Every structure is written in structure tokens, then in C-alpha cells.
C-alpha positions in Angstrom: 105.6 161.1 0.7 106.4 165.0 1.9 106.7 167.6 -0.8 110.3 168.3 0.9 111.3 164.6 0.6 110.0 164.3 -3.5 111.5 167.6 -4.2 115.0 166.1 -2.9 114.2 162.7 -4.2 113.6 164.7 -8.6 117.1 166.4 -7.9 119.0 163.3 -6.7 117.6 162.0 -9.7 118.7 164.8 -11.9 121.4 165.0 -10.6 122.9 161.7 -10.8 121.3 161.9 -15.0 124.3 164.4 -15.9 126.9 162.9 -15.0 126.4 159.8 -17.2 127.8 160.2 -20.4 125.5 161.8 -23.0 124.0 159.5 -25.6 123.6 162.1 -29.2 120.0 162.0 -27.9 119.7 164.0 -24.8 117.3 164.6 -23.2 116.2 166.9 -19.8 114.7 165.7 -16.2 112.9 167.8 -14.9 111.2 166.7 -12.2 107.8 167.4 -11.0 106.2 170.8 -9.4 103.7 170.5 -6.5 100.3 171.8 -6.1 100.4 174.4 -4.0 105.0 174.9 -4.6 106.5 177.5 -6.7 109.8 175.4 -6.7 111.6 174.3 -10.0 114.8 172.7 -9.8 117.2 171.6 -12.7 120.3 170.4 -12.9 123.0 171.5 -14.6 123.8 170.7 -17.9 126.2 169.1 -19.7 127.1 171.8 -22.2 128.0 173.8 -19.0 130.0 171.5 -17.7 132.2 171.2 -21.5 132.5 175.2 -21.6 134.5 175.1 -18.4 136.7 172.2 -18.7 137.1 174.1 -22.9 138.8 177.8 -21.4 141.4 175.8 -18.9 144.7 175.0 -21.3 146.5 172.0 -22.7 149.6 171.6 -21.8 152.5 169.8 -24.6 154.1 166.6 -24.2 157.5 165.8 -24.7 158.5 163.0 -27.2 160.6 160.8 -25.9 160.2 162.4 -22.3 157.4 160.5 -20.9 156.0 162.6 -17.3 157.1 165.8 -18.7 154.9 167.9 -20.2 155.8 172.1 -21.8 154.0 174.7 -19.5 151.1 176.0 -22.0 152.2 179.8 -20.1 155.2 182.0 -20.8 158.4 180.9 -19.7 156.8 177.8 -21.5 159.3 175.8 -18.9 159.5 171.4 -18.7 156.8 170.4 -16.0 157.7 166.7 -14.5 154.0 165.8 -13.7 155.0 162.7 -12.9 151.8 160.7 -10.8 149.8 163.0 -12.9 147.8 161.2 -15.8 146.4 162.7 -18.9 143.3 165.1 -18.1 144.6 165.8 -14.6 144.8 169.5 -14.2 148.0 171.4 -12.4 149.2 174.5 -12.1 152.8 176.0 -13.6 154.6 176.5 -10.7 156.5 179.4 -12.2 153.7 181.4 -12.3 152.9 182.1 -8.9 152.8 185.4 -7.6 151.2 186.5 -4.0 149.8 189.4 -3.4 151.3 191.3 -0.9 148.5 192.6 0.7 146.6 189.5 0.5 148.1 187.1 1.0 146.6 185.0 -2.1 148.7 183.0 -4.6 146.9 182.9 -8.1 148.6 179.7 -9.4 148.1 179.1 -13.2 146.7 175.7 -13.9 145.8 173.7 -17.4 145.4 170.2 -18.2 147.0 167.2 -18.9 147.3 165.5 -22.7 
């Protein structure tokens, strides 16, 4: 096999291994480095992925009102989240502001409980 094919297969194996649910004992797959090459490919660690998710705030569910949550952002509006499931990332429409010079909006997102 060619060097490029071996590196690609090793990277794919590492990425597939990182997609599974981690066991209590975690192991990392490091693709082999072939003689004469300096390329090394590493997959993202579960810790890195978990940090990104934990920085997104979680809404508060409203008891007795299914599909309604309270936004974690001021003014803490009630938001109807029909059609979404727990863990989905949704935006608070009351926080949208559009920059007049660039035309970009900055919708603030949160996770559903």
C-alpha cells in the first residue's frame, strides 16, 4: 500500500474509535508513522468535545407546560421548543441583534434539558 493510503486508513480508524462511547478505561489510537515520513494524525479527545458542549448554557424546563422552556439569557422569556428533543441546540429569538455594518446576526444558543 502507498504511504498516503496507510495514513488515511489510520486516521479513519482513530476517528471511528473516538466516536464510540468511552469506557471507564480509555485508550488512544495513535496511527503508525511510516519510515521516511514525519506526518502524524491524531483524533480529537473526548475531553475536548465535552468542553465545547459544557460552555453552552442549558434552558430550564417549565413544570406542567410541555415543550416550553425558560431561556438562560435575559430577559428569560418562555420559548416553545415543539419539534426539538432533549440535548438539541436551539436559539433564543429575543437575543438576535444584527450588526448594521456587516449584516451578520448574533443569535445566542442554548441546549434543551
